[in-house]
BAKOL-135715 format. One line per field, with one value per residue (C-alpha): residue number from 1; x, z, y. Coordinates in nm, 3 decimals, decimal comma, always signed. Example, Ala and Ser with C-alpha at 12.3 -4.5 7.8 and 13.67 -1.06 7.14 Angstrom:
REM BAKOL-135715
nr <- c(1_2)
u <- c(+1,230_+1,367)
w <- c(+0,780_+0,714)
v <- c(-0,450_-0,106)
END
This chain:
REM BAKOL-135715
nr <- c(1_2_3_4_5_6_7_8_9_10_11_12_13_14_15_16_17_18_19_20_21_22_23_24_25_26_27_28_29_30_31_32_33_34_35_36_37_38_39_40_41_42_43_44_45_46_47_48_49_50_51_52_53_54_55_56_57_58_59_60_61_62_63_64_65_66_67_68_69_70_71_72_73_74_75_76_77_78_79_80_81_82_83_84_85_86_87_88_89_90_91_92_93_94_95_96_97_98_99_100_101_102_103_104_105_106_107_108_109_110_111_112_113_114_115_116_117_118_119_120_121_122_123_124_125_126_127_128_129_130_131_132_133_134_135_136_137_138_139_140_141_142_143_144_145_146_147_148_149_150_151_152_153_154_155_156_157_158_159_160_161_162_163_164_165_166_167_168_169_170_171_172_173_174_175_176_177_178_179_180_181_182_183_184_185_186_187_188_189_190_191_192_193_194_195_196_197_198_199_200_201_202_203_204_205_206_207_208_209_210_211_212_213_214_215_216_217_218_219_220_221_222_223_224_225_226_227_228_229_230_231_232_233_234_235_236_237_238_239_240_241_242_243_244_245_246_247_248_249_250_251_252_253_254_255_256_257_258_259_260_261_262_263_264_265_266_267_268_269_270_271_272_273_274_275_276_277_278_279_280_281_282_283_284_285_286_287_288_289_290_291_292_293_294_295_296_297_298)
u <- c(+10,193_+9,982_+10,116_+9,960_+10,068_+9,846_+9,541_+9,624_+9,610_+9,217_+9,185_+8,928_+9,113_+8,946_+8,806_+8,587_+8,412_+8,259_+7,898_+7,754_+7,762_+8,082_+8,255_+8,037_+7,677_+7,712_+7,374_+7,425_+7,126_+7,167_+7,075_+6,832_+6,655_+6,964_+7,239_+7,165_+7,539_+7,706_+7,529_+7,626_+8,008_+8,020_+7,826_+8,044_+8,356_+8,261_+8,196_+8,529_+8,735_+8,587_+8,255_+8,028_+7,671_+7,554_+7,197_+7,102_+6,810_+6,736_+6,391_+6,175_+6,233_+6,616_+6,558_+6,506_+6,819_+7,054_+6,890_+6,988_+7,348_+7,442_+7,267_+7,470_+7,356_+7,034_+6,814_+6,536_+6,314_+6,324_+6,550_+6,509_+6,698_+6,518_+6,357_+6,701_+6,941_+6,979_+7,095_+7,367_+7,721_+7,841_+7,668_+7,779_+7,493_+7,504_+7,622_+7,376_+7,093_+6,990_+6,888_+6,534_+6,357_+6,310_+6,633_+6,759_+6,562_+6,650_+7,030_+7,018_+6,802_+7,064_+7,347_+7,173_+7,052_+7,381_+7,531_+7,265_+7,356_+7,718_+7,732_+8,025_+7,944_+8,074_+7,910_+7,974_+7,817_+7,480_+7,529_+7,750_+7,528_+7,257_+7,531_+7,665_+7,282_+7,194_+7,597_+7,450_+7,178_+7,412_+7,683_+7,428_+7,270_+7,324_+7,601_+7,623_+7,956_+8,227_+8,489_+8,221_+8,383_+8,236_+8,426_+8,297_+8,501_+8,459_+8,633_+8,744_+8,413_+8,232_+8,530_+8,462_+8,124_+8,196_+8,444_+8,199_+7,950_+8,099_+8,412_+8,295_+8,615_+8,586_+8,740_+8,487_+8,769_+9,007_+9,347_+9,578_+9,852_+9,570_+9,349_+9,558_+9,502_+9,136_+9,026_+9,243_+8,997_+8,701_+8,748_+8,797_+8,502_+8,277_+8,395_+8,452_+8,708_+8,743_+8,920_+8,938_+8,979_+9,262_+9,578_+9,709_+9,456_+9,398_+9,297_+9,216_+9,136_+8,908_+9,235_+9,301_+9,605_+9,612_+9,765_+9,888_+9,869_+10,048_+10,125_+10,107_+9,768_+9,603_+9,578_+9,219_+8,961_+8,610_+8,316_+8,184_+8,572_+8,469_+8,160_+8,426_+8,609_+8,282_+8,227_+8,593_+8,631_+8,317_+8,446_+8,821_+8,665_+8,418_+8,710_+8,912_+8,622_+8,651_+8,986_+9,061_+9,307_+9,387_+9,157_+9,459_+9,520_+9,151_+9,261_+9,636_+9,460_+9,192_+9,440_+9,666_+9,399_+9,202_+9,498_+9,659_+9,375_+9,322_+9,651_+9,676_+9,360_+9,514_+9,817_+9,579_+9,339_+9,542_+9,285_+8,944_+8,989_+8,647_+8,521_+8,455_+8,813_+8,917_+8,663_+8,822_+9,133_+8,944_+8,948_+9,306_+9,471_+9,292_+9,431_+9,800_+9,744_+9,638_+9,954_+10,195_+10,303_+10,575_+10,626_+10,344_+10,403_+10,721)
w <- c(-9,760_-9,897_-10,254_-10,560_-10,451_-10,188_-10,468_-10,668_-10,394_-10,374_-10,763_-10,883_-11,226_-11,543_-11,807_-12,119_-11,920_-11,664_-11,649_-11,541_-11,180_-11,128_-10,966_-10,746_-10,655_-10,440_-10,273_-10,111_-9,899_-9,877_-10,048_-9,964_-10,090_-9,967_-10,051_-10,392_-10,479_-10,177_-10,347_-10,702_-10,580_-10,404_-10,646_-10,993_-10,777_-10,704_-11,082_-11,209_-10,903_-11,119_-10,911_-11,179_-11,077_-10,799_-10,685_-10,520_-10,241_-10,148_-10,098_-10,360_-10,413_-10,431_-10,655_-11,012_-10,937_-10,897_-11,176_-11,378_-11,277_-11,424_-11,616_-11,503_-11,124_-11,064_-10,828_-10,627_-10,474_-10,164_-9,888_-9,733_-9,931_-9,785_-10,081_-10,366_-10,021_-10,098_-10,476_-10,312_-10,225_-10,007_-9,833_-9,803_-9,558_-9,478_-9,793_-9,820_-9,592_-9,317_-9,038_-8,991_-8,789_-9,092_-9,220_-8,862_-8,890_-9,216_-9,191_-8,833_-8,985_-9,324_-9,054_-8,871_-9,184_-9,286_-9,004_-9,014_-9,326_-9,349_-9,588_-9,589_-9,474_-9,441_-9,241_-9,353_-9,295_-9,142_-9,173_-8,898_-8,664_-8,656_-8,558_-8,251_-8,142_-8,125_-8,116_-7,795_-7,961_-8,244_-8,156_-7,974_-8,299_-8,397_-8,636_-8,911_-8,805_-8,598_-8,839_-9,041_-9,191_-9,100_-9,153_-8,981_-9,201_-8,925_-9,042_-8,673_-8,591_-8,647_-8,455_-8,160_-8,155_-8,132_-7,842_-7,663_-7,649_-7,673_-7,418_-7,275_-7,333_-7,210_-7,442_-7,699_-7,944_-7,946_-7,868_-8,204_-7,981_-7,829_-8,143_-8,232_-7,819_-7,874_-8,200_-8,093_-7,758_-7,989_-8,231_-7,960_-7,778_-8,088_-8,243_-8,541_-8,791_-8,816_-9,079_-8,969_-9,200_-9,201_-9,237_-9,151_-9,215_-8,923_-8,940_-8,601_-8,606_-8,398_-8,202_-8,100_-8,369_-8,551_-8,920_-9,044_-9,408_-9,459_-9,841_-9,998_-10,104_-10,185_-9,972_-10,092_-9,906_-10,140_-10,083_-10,223_-10,136_-9,816_-10,026_-10,343_-10,076_-9,859_-10,250_-10,323_-9,964_-9,993_-10,348_-10,192_-9,882_-10,110_-10,277_-9,976_-9,847_-10,172_-10,176_-9,824_-9,826_-9,477_-9,402_-9,314_-9,697_-9,749_-9,545_-9,710_-10,072_-9,983_-9,808_-10,128_-10,419_-10,297_-10,151_-10,510_-10,746_-10,500_-10,552_-10,951_-10,956_-10,786_-11,019_-11,308_-11,193_-10,862_-10,617_-10,792_-10,787_-10,702_-10,621_-10,973_-11,095_-10,841_-11,023_-11,340_-11,212_-11,119_-11,374_-11,499_-11,231_-11,164_-11,556_-11,350_-11,108_-11,360_-11,595_-11,270_-11,397_-11,082_-11,184_-11,028_-10,654_-10,586)
v <- c(+6,471_+6,764_+6,782_+6,602_+6,299_+6,299_+6,367_+6,111_+5,862_+5,924_+5,928_+5,638_+5,463_+5,581_+5,355_+5,324_+5,018_+5,315_+5,431_+5,709_+5,698_+5,535_+5,805_+5,897_+6,093_+6,365_+6,480_+6,826_+6,988_+7,373_+7,705_+7,940_+8,277_+8,465_+8,251_+8,032_+8,080_+7,865_+7,475_+7,572_+7,650_+7,329_+7,140_+7,284_+7,212_+6,864_+6,796_+6,945_+6,751_+6,422_+6,316_+6,237_+6,323_+6,628_+6,663_+6,944_+6,977_+7,268_+7,543_+7,598_+7,940_+7,836_+7,639_+7,781_+8,014_+7,757_+7,542_+7,876_+7,873_+7,565_+7,277_+7,003_+7,023_+6,808_+7,068_+6,941_+7,206_+7,008_+7,010_+6,660_+6,414_+6,126_+5,970_+6,014_+5,873_+5,550_+5,672_+5,858_+5,801_+6,081_+6,373_+6,756_+6,930_+7,284_+7,503_+7,836_+7,636_+7,914_+7,900_+7,853_+7,576_+7,330_+7,391_+7,315_+6,938_+6,908_+6,924_+6,720_+6,441_+6,427_+6,373_+6,113_+5,943_+5,940_+5,804_+5,522_+5,360_+5,410_+5,729_+6,000_+6,328_+6,629_+6,909_+7,253_+7,597_+7,614_+7,269_+7,316_+7,545_+7,317_+7,022_+7,254_+7,284_+6,942_+6,768_+6,556_+6,375_+6,352_+6,206_+5,953_+5,847_+5,530_+5,429_+5,188_+5,129_+5,261_+5,383_+5,575_+5,886_+6,215_+6,537_+6,875_+7,161_+7,496_+7,818_+8,049_+8,122_+7,805_+7,678_+7,897_+7,788_+7,449_+7,447_+7,636_+7,420_+7,119_+7,133_+7,440_+7,686_+7,964_+8,223_+8,373_+8,337_+8,017_+8,154_+8,084_+7,882_+7,720_+7,600_+7,252_+7,171_+7,250_+7,088_+6,731_+6,756_+6,816_+6,572_+6,310_+6,411_+6,369_+6,070_+6,306_+6,401_+6,810_+7,036_+7,398_+7,664_+7,924_+8,089_+7,731_+7,447_+7,212_+6,887_+6,696_+6,325_+6,099_+5,971_+6,365_+6,328_+6,713_+6,794_+7,125_+7,225_+7,576_+7,548_+7,895_+7,981_+8,329_+8,588_+8,670_+8,491_+8,575_+8,436_+8,106_+7,976_+7,768_+7,621_+7,454_+7,370_+7,145_+7,024_+6,914_+6,756_+6,602_+6,435_+6,329_+6,159_+5,923_+5,812_+5,745_+5,555_+5,301_+5,292_+5,283_+5,531_+5,697_+5,943_+6,172_+6,202_+6,341_+6,645_+6,667_+6,697_+6,904_+7,147_+7,114_+7,149_+7,451_+7,629_+7,563_+7,686_+7,989_+8,069_+8,018_+8,216_+8,479_+8,527_+8,549_+8,786_+8,958_+9,156_+9,091_+8,711_+8,570_+8,244_+8,162_+8,296_+7,978_+7,737_+7,799_+7,610_+7,346_+7,135_+7,198_+7,122_+6,765_+6,726_+6,822_+6,547_+6,271_+6,334_+6,398_+6,712_+6,756_+7,144_+7,263_+7,069_+7,250)
END
């Protein structure tokens, strides 16, 4: 069920005995001169959901900008996270990355390394562009184990590009009624899970099973909202692997959580709602989940 219970099933238990990092260390590969905000939105959303540490690996010119957004993010002025990879628990590849040759190479290398070492990974935004260009090589790369959790998070345009490249789907824009079938075929072919963002969120697992999530959200789609989702789903993915919770709960929890914080932000702000307004509601909703408050669930 895509309710608070789905989120609650993933949460690590809080205790005064915990040490910094016990609730997770997220690595984000992304950000560029033009899109410095994307990794910030992803990182700060992840922190407010409850991950302990966020490292952002970004271009040299974007690093000081992201540092100024928040002192809570650890920002590295280099895209390549390999020297830190053993200290990271989950990777998010792509928000605001850009599509220059070096960025694309780093994205592909990061996905390969995550697969090799058994680290959960979420691929979003320009990371998906890199993935689409090298998908055959990426799915052939060695994996630490067959059930390694990988989630791709395309929007409609990114999903269309994947479908055209991977299963040679002929349409330039996937028909809504065909999307479920296409998602199923793609997930089976890639042996990766796909969370498709849209009016109705869709989640396809590696066995071809597809679930739909249509809880009320906000009638606004401001830039940055997808980046917030990327940070949140990466944290939920990490927690699910640690607790042995079914990956479908990750999708259900993510869809519920992002739609609910967006709904609350829109109620408060209206047409002028931005991603920053959405982020202000993340901590409170997580508090509601922790406290088991049912009044926001229906």
